[in-house]
C-alpha positions in Angstrom: 75.4 -35.0 12.9 72.0 -34.9 11.3 73.3 -37.7 8.1 74.2 -39.9 11.4 71.0 -39.8 13.5 68.4 -39.7 10.6 69.4 -43.1 9.4 69.8 -44.3 12.8 66.4 -43.5 13.8 64.9 -44.6 10.6 66.6 -48.5 11.0 65.3 -48.4 14.6 61.9 -47.8 13.8 62.1 -50.4 10.8 63.9 -53.1 13.1 60.7 -52.3 15.9 58.4 -52.5 13.4 59.6 -55.8 12.1 59.8 -57.3 15.5 56.5 -56.4 16.4 55.1 -58.1 13.1 57.2 -61.4 13.8 55.3 -61.0 17.4 51.9 -60.9 15.6 49.0 -63.4 16.7 50.4 -63.8 20.2 48.9 -62.4 23.2 50.8 -61.0 26.2 52.2 -64.0 27.6 53.6 -65.1 24.4 51.1 -67.4 23.6 49.6 -68.0 20.4 46.2 -65.7 20.5 42.6 -67.3 19.6 41.1 -66.5 16.2 37.9 -64.9 17.1 37.2 -63.2 13.7 33.1 -64.1 12.7 32.0 -65.9 9.9 28.8 -64.2 8.5 26.5 -65.9 6.3 23.1 -63.9 5.1 20.3 -66.6 5.3 16.8 -66.6 4.4 13.8 -66.4 6.9 13.2 -70.1 6.5 16.5 -71.2 7.3 15.8 -69.8 10.9 15.1 -72.2 14.0 11.8 -73.1 14.2 11.6 -71.4 17.8 12.9 -67.9 16.3 10.8 -68.3 13.4 7.6 -68.7 15.1 8.2 -65.7 17.2 9.2 -63.5 14.3 5.9 -64.3 12.8 3.8 -64.0 16.0 5.4 -60.6 17.3 6.3 -58.9 14.1 3.6 -60.0 11.8 3.1 -56.4 10.5 6.7 -55.9 9.8 8.7 -56.9 6.7 12.5 -58.5 7.1 15.0 -56.2 5.4 18.0 -58.2 6.9 18.9 -61.5 8.2 22.2 -63.1 8.9 23.7 -65.9 10.9 27.4 -65.4 12.7 29.6 -67.9 14.0 32.4 -66.7 16.6 34.7 -69.3 18.3 32.0 -72.2 17.5 29.0 -70.2 19.0 26.0 -69.5 16.5 24.0 -66.3 16.8 21.3 -64.5 14.5 20.6 -61.3 13.9 17.6 -59.7 12.0 16.5 -56.4 11.1 12.7 -55.8 10.5 11.0 -52.4 9.5 7.6 -51.4 9.2 6.4 -47.7 8.4 7.4 -46.0 11.5 10.4 -47.9 12.8 13.2 -50.2 12.2 14.0 -52.7 14.9 17.1 -55.0 14.9 16.9 -58.3 17.1 19.6 -60.5 17.9 19.4 -64.3 19.2 21.2 -67.7 19.8 19.5 -71.1 18.7 18.8 -71.5 22.4 17.5 -68.1 23.4 14.4 -65.8 22.5 15.2 -62.5 20.2 16.4 -59.4 22.3 16.1 -56.3 21.0 19.3 -54.6 20.0 18.6 -51.3 18.6 15.2 -49.3 17.9 14.9 -46.3 15.3 12.3 -44.4 14.2 11.7 -43.7 10.7 12.0 -40.4 9.7 8.9 -38.6 7.9 9.1 -35.7 5.8 
């Protein structure tokens, strides 16, 4: 009996995996799902929109930039920057039409 049931379960598992893979890329209604994978590019600070550059230079003049990238998802662009000083690390995000918003502030540990 075991010789018959085990291969049957194995075949059923393979066929359900194959059927699930064939359905990949479709939502619950059977329609193709939108691709929303972000496209990410590291950029230099002089490639930021002027409005965002000005704010960083004014509000974070005592910080240095340790990370800056642009991401695009479904045609929408956003900018993400990490700035640091001796005491803290600040992560900010913005779109070309908005101002920077603080995503995360992390104090630096001193030993």
